[in-house]
N, CA, C and O of each residue as an XYZ file, in Angstrom:
696
protein
N     -50.879   -208.122   -222.445
C     -51.796   -208.856   -221.849
C     -53.111   -207.739   -222.007
O     -52.831   -206.542   -222.069
N     -54.708   -208.228   -222.078
C     -55.335   -207.099   -221.902
C     -55.500   -206.583   -220.822
O     -55.361   -207.192   -219.761
N     -55.795   -205.484   -220.914
C     -56.307   -204.789   -219.548
C     -56.961   -205.432   -218.820
O     -56.466   -205.574   -217.702
N     -58.144   -206.017   -219.034
C     -59.017   -206.830   -218.078
C     -58.485   -207.740   -217.570
O     -58.693   -207.841   -216.361
N     -57.612   -208.760   -218.198
C     -56.884   -209.651   -217.573
C     -56.062   -209.275   -216.442
O     -56.160   -209.837   -215.351
N     -55.073   -208.119   -216.741
C     -54.628   -207.602   -216.037
C     -55.108   -207.163   -214.518
O     -54.564   -207.227   -213.415
N     -56.271   -206.729   -214.947
C     -57.032   -206.208   -213.697
C     -57.422   -206.960   -213.035
O     -57.447   -206.622   -211.851
N     -57.755   -207.863   -213.252
C     -58.452   -209.432   -212.711
C     -57.511   -209.995   -212.055
O     -57.977   -210.455   -211.012
N     -55.872   -210.278   -212.206
C     -54.895   -210.543   -211.929
C     -54.564   -209.958   -211.093
O     -54.292   -210.603   -210.081
N     -54.407   -208.491   -211.040
C     -54.159   -207.955   -209.702
C     -55.184   -207.879   -208.658
O     -54.763   -207.851   -207.501
N     -56.198   -207.848   -208.808
C     -57.385   -207.910   -208.092
C     -57.030   -209.365   -207.020
O     -57.113   -209.235   -205.798
N     -56.708   -210.475   -207.544
C     -56.421   -211.458   -206.873
C     -55.012   -211.673   -206.132
O     -54.774   -212.697   -205.491
N     -54.064   -210.573   -206.283
C     -52.690   -210.545   -206.074
C     -52.687   -210.672   -204.537
O     -53.337   -209.836   -203.908
N     -51.891   -211.821   -203.740
C     -51.901   -211.711   -202.352
C     -51.065   -210.607   -201.784
O     -51.288   -210.218   -200.638
N     -50.212   -210.132   -202.441
C     -48.733   -209.003   -202.100
C     -47.813   -210.477   -201.907
O     -48.039   -211.675   -202.078
N     -46.565   -209.576   -201.417
C     -45.330   -210.513   -201.111
C     -45.313   -210.381   -199.806
O     -45.585   -209.391   -199.127
N     -44.884   -211.730   -199.402
C     -44.667   -211.957   -197.782
C     -43.690   -210.940   -197.136
O     -42.608   -210.713   -197.677
N     -43.987   -210.447   -196.211
C     -43.215   -209.589   -195.243
C     -42.824   -208.461   -196.272
O     -41.667   -208.202   -196.604
N     -43.889   -207.867   -196.701
C     -43.490   -206.249   -197.772
C     -44.631   -205.958   -196.950
O     -45.369   -206.921   -196.746
N     -45.019   -204.647   -196.327
C     -46.306   -204.203   -196.065
C     -47.247   -204.907   -195.601
O     -48.347   -204.394   -195.804
N     -47.285   -206.643   -194.628
C     -48.121   -207.287   -194.825
C     -48.811   -206.782   -193.308
O     -48.232   -206.611   -192.235
N     -50.068   -206.636   -193.601
C     -51.128   -206.184   -192.245
C     -51.035   -207.398   -191.515
O     -51.288   -208.340   -192.266
N     -50.723   -207.834   -190.121
C     -50.620   -209.210   -189.499
C     -52.009   -209.139   -188.604
O     -52.787   -210.088   -188.706
N     -52.266   -208.278   -187.921
C     -53.123   -208.472   -187.030
C     -53.704   -206.726   -186.931
O     -53.085   -205.837   -187.516
N     -54.676   -206.507   -186.294
C     -55.758   -205.432   -186.032
C     -56.910   -205.758   -184.627
O     -57.598   -206.748   -184.376
N     -56.787   -204.834   -184.120
C     -57.694   -204.777   -182.701
C     -59.238   -204.596   -183.373
O     -59.584   -204.065   -184.428
N     -59.990   -205.245   -182.342
C     -61.453   -205.557   -182.977
C     -62.100   -203.942   -183.551
O     -62.782   -203.700   -184.547
N     -61.558   -202.990   -182.454
C     -62.375   -201.646   -182.893
C     -61.284   -201.155   -184.084
O     -61.806   -200.172   -184.610
N     -60.168   -201.392   -184.637
C     -59.601   -201.078   -185.678
C     -58.350   -199.822   -185.196
O     -57.457   -199.398   -185.929
N     -58.552   -199.521   -184.125
C     -57.597   -198.903   -183.383
C     -56.051   -198.853   -183.499
O     -55.310   -197.876   -183.606
N     -55.812   -199.989   -183.456
C     -54.665   -200.757   -183.412
C     -54.322   -201.544   -184.595
O     -55.122   -202.448   -184.842
N     -53.249   -201.411   -185.449
C     -52.810   -202.471   -186.447
C     -51.373   -202.841   -186.684
O     -50.604   -201.882   -186.740
N     -50.890   -203.960   -186.825
C     -49.568   -204.555   -186.758
C     -49.636   -204.632   -188.218
O     -50.651   -204.817   -188.891
N     -48.102   -204.423   -188.740
C     -47.843   -204.401   -189.962
C     -46.614   -204.813   -189.946
O     -45.936   -204.169   -189.146
N     -45.733   -206.079   -190.815
C     -44.612   -206.449   -191.115
C     -44.221   -205.877   -192.071
O     -45.091   -205.289   -192.714
N     -42.711   -205.791   -192.603
C     -41.988   -205.088   -193.564
C     -40.347   -205.730   -193.268
O     -39.685   -205.705   -192.230
N     -40.012   -206.313   -194.662
C     -38.643   -206.804   -194.431
C     -37.736   -205.876   -194.512
O     -36.584   -206.295   -194.394
N     -37.927   -204.209   -194.753
C     -37.153   -203.554   -195.018
C     -35.829   -203.702   -194.318
O     -35.978   -204.038   -193.143
N     -34.306   -203.517   -194.774
C     -33.388   -203.582   -194.065
C     -32.102   -202.511   -194.591
O     -31.020   -202.445   -194.008
N     -32.368   -201.920   -195.480
C     -31.555   -201.116   -196.356
C     -32.087   -199.683   -196.177
O     -33.270   -199.602   -196.510
N     -31.595   -198.632   -195.783
C     -32.374   -197.409   -195.863
C     -33.082   -196.689   -196.814
O     -33.730   -195.658   -196.637
N     -32.872   -197.437   -198.038
C     -33.999   -196.783   -199.183
C     -34.869   -197.372   -199.004
O     -35.931   -196.819   -199.290
N     -34.930   -198.611   -198.518
C     -36.323   -199.551   -198.167
C     -37.039   -198.955   -197.140
O     -38.240   -198.692   -197.183
N     -36.166   -198.713   -196.072
C     -36.817   -198.186   -194.724
C     -37.428   -196.909   -195.335
O     -38.640   -196.839   -195.130
N     -37.073   -196.213   -195.806
C     -37.542   -194.754   -196.251
C     -38.766   -195.172   -196.978
O     -39.805   -194.604   -196.640
N     -38.836   -196.188   -198.044
C     -39.963   -196.461   -198.802
C     -40.960   -197.091   -197.792
O     -42.153   -196.809   -197.903
N     -40.612   -197.783   -196.984
C     -41.382   -198.343   -196.034
C     -42.297   -197.493   -194.913
O     -43.444   -197.725   -194.530
N     -41.392   -196.450   -194.538
C     -42.007   -195.461   -193.640
C     -43.104   -194.670   -194.621
O     -44.297   -194.670   -194.317
N     -42.690   -194.101   -195.636
C     -43.434   -193.336   -196.353
C     -44.971   -194.055   -196.908
O     -46.025   -193.443   -197.084
N     -44.752   -195.342   -197.087
C     -46.326   -196.440   -197.592
C     -46.803   -196.237   -196.202
O     -47.990   -195.929   -196.095
N     -46.006   -196.369   -194.969
C     -46.969   -196.549   -193.618
C     -47.728   -195.215   -193.754
O     -48.958   -195.277   -193.751
N     -47.053   -193.863   -193.886
C     -47.720   -192.532   -193.684
C     -49.079   -192.584   -194.692
O     -50.195   -192.344   -194.232
N     -48.883   -192.897   -195.997
C     -49.795   -193.323   -196.970
C     -50.900   -193.945   -196.621
O     -51.910   -193.282   -196.388
N     -50.902   -195.165   -196.535
C     -51.544   -196.202   -196.469
C     -52.717   -195.972   -195.229
O     -53.904   -196.300   -195.252
N     -51.829   -195.185   -193.979
C     -52.618   -195.109   -192.786
C     -52.383   -194.012   -192.437
O     -51.557   -193.971   -191.525
N     -52.842   -192.852   -192.847
C     -53.044   -191.597   -192.455
C     -53.404   -191.080   -191.426
O     -54.527   -191.453   -191.084
N     -52.693   -190.011   -190.439
C     -53.056   -189.671   -189.247
C     -52.962   -190.559   -188.153
O     -53.312   -190.327   -186.996
N     -52.508   -191.503   -188.566
C     -51.993   -192.663   -187.316
C     -50.511   -192.508   -186.672
O     -49.443   -192.347   -187.261
N     -50.748   -192.593   -185.431
C     -49.449   -192.797   -184.982
C     -48.229   -193.735   -185.501
O     -48.521   -194.782   -186.077
N     -47.191   -193.465   -185.354
C     -46.402   -194.628   -185.937
C     -45.290   -195.009   -185.028
O     -44.267   -194.337   -184.895
N     -45.637   -196.538   -184.180
C     -44.794   -197.088   -183.415
C     -43.741   -198.306   -184.097
O     -44.153   -199.308   -184.682
N     -42.326   -197.966   -183.874
C     -41.685   -199.029   -184.859
C     -41.016   -199.630   -184.156
O     -40.298   -198.968   -183.407
N     -40.960   -200.847   -184.094
C     -39.677   -201.793   -184.092
C     -38.874   -202.084   -185.317
O     -39.297   -202.629   -186.337
N     -37.437   -201.575   -185.047
C     -36.639   -201.778   -186.203
C     -35.635   -202.455   -185.924
O     -34.887   -201.933   -185.097
N     -35.220   -203.845   -186.479
C     -34.165   -204.254   -186.185
C     -32.964   -204.123   -187.564
O     -33.124   -204.548   -188.708
N     -31.682   -203.348   -186.962
C     -31.115   -203.544   -187.988
C     -30.527   -204.902   -188.014
O     -30.577   -205.750   -187.123
N     -29.756   -204.999   -189.594
C     -29.368   -206.085   -190.297
C     -28.234   -205.834   -190.533
O     -28.069   -204.963   -191.387
N     -27.078   -206.410   -189.956
C     -25.718   -206.685   -190.386
C     -25.080   -205.450   -189.788
O     -25.759   -204.443   -189.990
N     -23.942   -205.243   -189.097
C     -23.312   -204.538   -188.366
C     -22.830   -203.651   -189.224
O     -22.778   -202.455   -188.936
N     -22.329   -204.243   -190.639
C     -21.554   -203.363   -191.521
C     -22.623   -202.413   -192.267
O     -22.379   -201.240   -192.551
N     -23.693   -202.993   -192.515
C     -24.886   -202.011   -193.137
C     -25.254   -200.992   -192.071
O     -25.517   -199.849   -192.445
N     -25.294   -201.270   -190.887
C     -25.792   -199.999   -190.097
C     -24.636   -198.902   -190.009
O     -24.848   -197.691   -189.932
N     -23.068   -199.660   -190.040
C     -22.097   -198.602   -189.701
C     -22.235   -197.830   -190.938
O     -22.028   -196.620   -190.837
N     -22.587   -198.363   -192.236
C     -22.291   -197.452   -193.206
C     -23.433   -196.646   -193.530
O     -23.194   -195.624   -194.173
N     -25.030   -196.972   -193.114
C     -25.672   -195.845   -193.516
C     -26.468   -195.437   -191.805
O     -27.627   -195.120   -191.537
N     -25.457   -195.593   -191.067
C     -25.649   -195.142   -189.591
C     -26.703   -193.825   -189.235
O     -27.677   -193.960   -188.495
N     -26.359   -192.637   -189.845
C     -27.037   -191.492   -190.169
C     -28.226   -191.336   -190.619
O     -29.222   -190.765   -190.176
N     -28.004   -191.907   -191.546
C     -29.161   -192.190   -192.269
C     -30.394   -193.078   -191.740
O     -31.501   -192.707   -192.132
N     -30.356   -193.945   -191.092
C     -31.255   -194.742   -190.454
C     -31.748   -193.779   -189.084
O     -32.912   -193.626   -188.713
N     -30.522   -193.189   -188.460
C     -31.031   -192.504   -187.459
C     -31.869   -191.283   -187.991
O     -32.746   -191.039   -187.161
N     -31.920   -190.550   -188.906
C     -32.675   -189.555   -189.557
C     -33.762   -190.071   -189.910
O     -34.797   -189.680   -189.371
N     -33.783   -190.730   -190.560
C     -35.244   -191.624   -190.783
C     -36.109   -192.037   -189.877
O     -37.325   -191.976   -190.061
N     -35.568   -192.494   -188.819
C     -36.372   -193.159   -187.687
C     -36.778   -191.730   -186.898
O     -37.948   -191.370   -186.767
N     -35.889   -191.147   -186.510
C     -36.111   -189.868   -185.788
C     -37.245   -189.156   -186.270
O     -38.213   -188.882   -185.562
N     -37.113   -188.808   -187.665
C     -38.437   -187.832   -188.278
C     -39.524   -188.851   -188.508
O     -40.529   -188.206   -188.212
N     -39.857   -189.850   -188.800
C     -40.855   -190.576   -189.250
C     -41.729   -191.684   -188.075
O     -42.650   -192.445   -188.367
N     -41.145   -191.492   -186.793
C     -41.543   -192.661   -185.930
C     -41.896   -191.905   -184.638
O     -41.210   -190.935   -184.315
N     -42.829   -192.265   -183.960
C     -43.489   -191.511   -182.643
C     -42.610   -192.128   -181.844
O     -42.032   -191.270   -181.176
N     -42.154   -193.430   -181.541
C     -41.566   -194.189   -181.097
C     -40.749   -195.411   -181.868
O     -41.189   -195.941   -182.888
N     -39.420   -195.806   -181.199
C     -38.801   -196.839   -181.991
C     -38.308   -197.826   -180.922
O     -38.095   -197.285   -179.836
N     -38.131   -198.838   -180.963
C     -37.613   -200.150   -180.382
C     -36.711   -200.633   -181.318
O     -36.944   -200.849   -182.507
N     -35.340   -200.841   -180.532
C     -34.310   -201.256   -181.591
C     -33.682   -202.597   -180.804
O     -32.655   -202.598   -180.126
N     -34.484   -203.638   -181.045
C     -33.717   -204.957   -180.531
C     -31.998   -204.947   -181.343
O     -31.713   -204.282   -182.339
N     -31.211   -205.717   -180.708
C     -30.085   -206.284   -180.928
C     -29.850   -206.399   -182.576
O     -30.822   -206.747   -183.247
N     -28.886   -206.183   -183.088
C     -28.648   -206.039   -184.681
C     -28.336   -207.533   -184.910
O     -27.569   -208.257   -184.274
N     -29.037   -207.791   -185.866
C     -29.429   -209.287   -186.702
C     -27.888   -209.311   -187.053
O     -27.618   -208.463   -187.903
N     -27.035   -209.897   -186.718
C     -25.615   -210.161   -187.360
C     -25.617   -211.256   -188.254
O     -26.300   -212.248   -188.000
N     -24.763   -211.164   -189.510
C     -24.800   -212.041   -190.502
C     -23.356   -211.661   -190.963
O     -23.043   -210.476   -191.080
N     -22.558   -212.583   -191.201
C     -21.117   -212.591   -191.499
C     -20.239   -211.757   -190.219
O     -19.124   -212.111   -189.834
N     -20.699   -211.056   -189.892
C     -19.811   -210.559   -188.561
C     -20.611   -210.468   -187.206
O     -21.566   -209.692   -187.207
N     -20.324   -211.204   -185.989
C     -20.865   -211.153   -184.826
C     -20.834   -209.825   -184.028
O     -21.825   -209.666   -183.315
N     -19.856   -208.784   -183.996
C     -20.055   -207.757   -183.758
C     -19.516   -206.493   -184.837
O     -19.134   -206.729   -185.983
N     -19.560   -205.361   -184.334
C     -19.316   -204.007   -184.873
C     -19.017   -202.900   -183.952
O     -18.802   -203.022   -182.746
N     -19.021   -201.990   -184.518
C     -18.258   -200.672   -183.903
C     -19.545   -200.233   -183.286
O     -19.430   -200.226   -182.060
N     -20.703   -199.872   -183.684
C     -22.230   -199.367   -183.434
C     -23.030   -200.479   -183.510
O     -23.066   -201.434   -184.286
N     -23.912   -200.031   -182.164
C     -24.961   -201.325   -181.984
C     -26.241   -200.699   -181.961
O     -26.361   -199.503   -182.227
N     -27.205   -201.430   -181.660
C     -28.833   -200.734   -181.380
C     -28.992   -199.694   -180.127
O     -29.974   -199.015   -179.825
N     -27.826   -199.776   -179.551
C     -28.002   -198.724   -178.095
C     -27.304   -197.603   -178.946
O     -28.057   -196.658   -179.179
N     -26.233   -197.510   -179.383
C     -25.892   -196.526   -180.249
C     -26.580   -195.587   -181.385
O     -26.095   -194.522   -181.766
N     -27.909   -196.215   -181.908
C     -28.584   -195.906   -182.854
C     -29.628   -195.278   -181.978
O     -29.880   -194.138   -182.368
N     -30.263   -195.612   -181.009
C     -31.026   -195.262   -180.145
C     -30.555   -193.467   -179.363
O     -31.213   -192.487   -179.013
N     -29.236   -193.792   -179.385
C     -28.957   -192.293   -178.641
C     -28.721   -191.542   -179.721
O     -28.749   -190.343   -179.442
N     -28.480   -191.793   -180.947
C     -28.154   -190.893   -182.539
C     -29.854   -190.479   -182.484
O     -30.208   -189.300   -182.477
N     -30.564   -191.309   -182.458
C     -32.106   -190.809   -182.797
C     -32.571   -190.059   -181.848
O     -33.510   -189.299   -182.083
N     -32.004   -190.139   -180.620
C     -32.587   -189.033   -179.262
C     -31.962   -187.661   -179.623
O     -32.335   -186.492   -179.517
N     -30.910   -188.257   -180.071
C     -30.010   -186.673   -180.525
C     -30.824   -186.006   -181.404
O     -30.699   -184.784   -181.316
N     -31.629   -186.392   -182.238
C     -32.095   -185.855   -183.558
C     -33.614   -185.573   -182.845
O     -34.529   -185.644   -183.664
N     -33.987   -185.297   -181.595
C     -35.082   -185.083   -181.200
C     -36.166   -186.504   -181.764
O     -37.319   -186.246   -182.109
N     -35.823   -187.458   -181.788
C     -36.651   -188.593   -181.862
C     -36.692   -189.236   -180.430
O     -36.071   -188.837   -179.445
N     -37.737   -190.549   -180.522
C     -37.887   -191.599   -179.410
C     -37.508   -192.884   -179.666
O     -38.124   -193.601   -180.455
N     -36.437   -193.266   -178.995
C     -35.871   -194.849   -179.062
C     -35.434   -195.188   -178.284
O     -34.827   -194.443   -177.515
N     -35.552   -196.675   -178.083
C     -35.054   -197.275   -177.308
C     -34.195   -198.664   -177.350
O     -35.002   -199.573   -177.545
N     -33.237   -199.032   -177.272
C     -32.289   -200.230   -176.970
C     -32.980   -201.174   -176.682
O     -33.289   -201.033   -175.499
N     -33.455   -202.169   -177.127
C     -34.122   -203.422   -176.197
C     -33.434   -204.860   -176.559
O     -32.995   -205.133   -177.676
N     -33.419   -205.484   -175.752
C     -32.836   -207.216   -175.445
C     -33.791   -207.898   -176.331
O     -34.927   -207.474   -176.545
N     -33.246   -209.070   -176.888
C     -33.906   -209.693   -177.869
C     -34.756   -210.686   -177.420
O     -34.751   -211.848   -177.825
N     -35.847   -209.987   -176.164
C     -36.729   -210.618   -175.787
C     -37.883   -210.284   -176.031
O     -38.460   -209.326   -175.516
N     -38.422   -211.189   -177.000
C     -39.899   -210.727   -177.779
C     -41.007   -210.548   -176.991
O     -41.635   -209.489   -177.006
N     -41.349   -211.618   -176.205
C     -42.424   -211.621   -175.384
C     -42.645   -210.077   -174.570
O     -43.594   -209.293   -174.614
N     -41.256   -210.016   -173.773
C     -41.165   -208.521   -173.204
C     -41.630   -207.469   -173.935
O     -42.616   -206.823   -173.582
N     -40.855   -207.187   -175.163
C     -40.921   -206.326   -176.445
C     -42.387   -206.212   -176.428
O     -42.983   -205.341   -175.794
N     -42.964   -207.142   -177.161
C     -44.384   -207.168   -177.293
C     -45.247   -206.528   -176.150
O     -46.198   -205.782   -176.384
N     -44.824   -206.891   -174.868
C     -45.578   -206.155   -173.938
C     -45.263   -204.742   -173.936
O     -46.190   -203.960   -173.727
N     -43.991   -204.254   -174.154
C     -43.847   -203.072   -173.825
C     -44.454   -202.160   -175.208
O     -44.898   -201.039   -174.959
N     -44.463   -202.497   -176.207
C     -44.813   -201.688   -177.222
C     -46.559   -201.960   -177.258
O     -47.196   -201.071   -177.823
N     -47.080   -202.728   -176.886
C     -48.376   -202.584   -176.742
C     -49.050   -201.823   -175.352
O     -50.200   -201.385   -175.325
N     -48.114   -201.766   -174.245
C     -48.206   -200.724   -173.086
C     -47.973   -199.711   -173.660
O     -48.867   -198.933   -173.330
N     -47.217   -199.169   -174.421
C     -47.141   -197.593   -174.987
C     -48.354   -197.402   -175.833
O     -48.600   -196.227   -176.105
N     -49.235   -198.385   -176.350
C     -50.483   -197.847   -177.371
C     -51.675   -197.397   -175.811
O     -52.396   -196.400   -175.841
N     -51.637   -198.149   -174.872
C     -52.769   -198.048   -173.972
C     -52.766   -196.622   -173.152
O     -53.713   -196.374   -172.405
N     -51.453   -195.492   -173.339
C     -51.737   -194.347   -172.808
C     -51.777   -193.212   -173.792
O     -51.251   -192.104   -173.686
N     -52.625   -193.789   -174.934
C     -53.039   -192.715   -175.959
C     -53.752   -193.718   -176.765
O     -53.524   -194.864   -177.152
N     -54.879   -192.697   -176.893
C     -56.236   -193.161   -177.449
C     -56.077   -193.017   -179.083
O     -56.972   -193.470   -179.797
N     -55.025   -192.435   -179.611
C     -54.721   -192.224   -181.039
C     -55.153   -193.276   -181.800
O     -55.436   -194.279   -181.145
N     -55.294   -193.351   -183.035
C     -55.085   -194.717   -183.777
C     -53.881   -195.066   -184.188
O     -53.311   -194.238   -184.899
N     -53.237   -196.207   -183.913
C     -51.877   -196.348   -184.242
C     -51.383   -197.472   -185.055
O     -52.111   -198.460   -184.964
N     -50.391   -197.609   -185.800
C     -49.933   -198.819   -186.385
C     -48.630   -198.953   -185.857
O     -47.786   -198.080   -185.654
N     -48.583   -200.294   -185.644
C     -47.247   -201.007   -184.839
C     -46.666   -201.337   -186.161
O     -47.288   -202.053   -186.946
N     -45.487   -200.841   -186.445
C     -44.459   -201.562   -187.617
C     -43.582   -202.230   -187.060
O     -43.021   -201.851   -186.032
N     -43.266   -203.624   -187.813
C     -42.463   -204.794   -187.225
C     -41.445   -204.617   -188.497
O     -41.844   -205.005   -189.595
N     -40.255   -204.092   -188.387
C     -39.318   -203.873   -189.862
C     -38.275   -204.335   -189.663
O     -37.675   -204.146   -188.605
N     -37.842   -205.005   -190.575
C     -36.653   -205.907   -190.200
C     -36.504   -206.961   -190.925
O     -37.537   -207.423   -191.409
N     -35.125   -207.695   -191.237
C     -34.981   -208.574   -192.423
C     -34.593   -209.791   -191.422
O     -34.846   -210.894   -191.906
N     -34.125   -209.806   -190.344
C     -33.541   -210.738   -189.256
C     -34.965   -211.543   -188.733
O     -35.985   -211.808   -189.369
N     -34.605   -211.817   -187.317
C     -35.750   -212.898   -187.138
C     -36.723   -212.091   -186.104
O     -37.374   -212.602   -185.192
N     -36.663   -210.559   -186.499
C     -37.559   -209.856   -185.509
C     -39.090   -210.231   -185.807
O     -39.952   -209.745   -185.074
N     -39.508   -211.209   -187.019
C     -40.650   -211.559   -187.349
C     -41.440   -212.361   -186.293
O     -42.650   -212.475   -186.486
N     -40.870   -212.955   -185.150
C     -40.916   -213.855   -184.108
C     -41.855   -212.713   -183.300
O     -42.702   -213.242   -182.579
N     -41.855   -211.665   -183.295
C     -42.357   -210.721   -182.202
C     -43.739   -210.716   -182.901
O     -44.710   -210.678   -182.145
N     -43.973   -210.750   -184.254
C     -45.347   -210.720   -184.638
C     -46.633   -211.392   -184.065
O     -47.686   -210.907   -183.653
N     -46.227   -212.555   -184.169
C     -47.414   -213.624   -183.245
C     -47.541   -213.101   -182.068
O     -48.610   -213.376   -181.523
N     -46.675   -212.301   -181.355
C     -46.766   -212.191   -179.742
C     -47.668   -210.860   -179.860
O     -48.640   -210.853   -179.105
N     -47.501   -209.743   -180.682
C     -48.368   -208.653   -180.773
C     -49.935   -209.235   -181.076
O     -50.907   -209.086   -180.336
N     -49.902   -209.847   -182.207
C     -51.152   -210.552   -182.514
C     -51.775   -210.793   -181.317
O     -52.754   -210.160   -180.921
N     -51.318   -211.557   -180.817
C     -52.132   -212.422   -179.515
C     -52.538   -211.393   -178.443
O     -53.655   -211.363   -177.926
N     -51.458   -210.497   -178.140
C     -52.110   -209.364   -177.243
C     -52.880   -208.734   -177.928
O     -53.832   -208.310   -177.272
N     -52.899   -208.394   -179.317
C     -54.365   -207.516   -179.762
C     -55.215   -208.114   -179.600
O     -56.207   -207.390   -179.524
N     -55.544   -209.578   -179.439
C     -56.906   -210.370   -179.407
C     -57.229   -210.059   -177.943
O     -58.317   -209.649   -177.539
N     -56.056   -210.328   -177.143
C     -56.651   -210.157   -175.710
C     -57.240   -208.609   -175.561
O     -58.130   -208.435   -174.728
N     -56.795   -207.540   -176.304
C     -57.446   -205.926   -176.082
C     -58.556   -206.240   -176.656
O     -59.590   -205.889   -176.088
N     -58.637   -206.909   -177.805
C     -60.230   -207.287   -178.212
C     -61.156   -207.786   -177.418
O     -62.338   -207.474   -177.557
N     -60.739   -208.615   -176.496
C     -61.754   -209.700   -175.914
C     -61.887   -209.078   -174.356
O     -62.498   -209.617   -173.433
N     -61.187   -207.857   -174.306
C     -61.456   -207.104   -173.237
C     -60.468   -207.161   -172.223
O     -60.647   -206.398   -171.274
N     -59.162   -208.113   -172.199
C     -58.467   -208.518   -171.221
C     -57.644   -207.372   -171.073
O     -56.784   -207.339   -170.193
């Protein structure tokens, strides 16, 4: 392919859905919501590094939904270390179960381990309206530019429109 044709194709490439997709932004640009499908620790690490590069200097608030109990168990320490080191605050809804409805450790255990590693995390119920409200409330006490990352392969994408609606209200002065 000719370099000019490749450059033209890339200029129009919209990206891949749920991969570092910017979903919403406050009118002043201070708050940005990004969605990513990462659910394996290698993907999570790449996503967190990409957030740091794409949004340098921004505080990173992350909603991460572990996907599958077996994966969480296998990579528990790696997930905890990544989230503790790379995020200002992490909210952990229940594990999105697939193949097995229960596991030895869930989101509460992961939140505890993140705290033991000097990170800030909270296990939260799958009440996405309440979660969106809590995340937005956490942005109101700090005027630093912030990126809110919604990361996971389960049903967590349901929180994205709720966050976007809250950003619209903030932008409107509500």
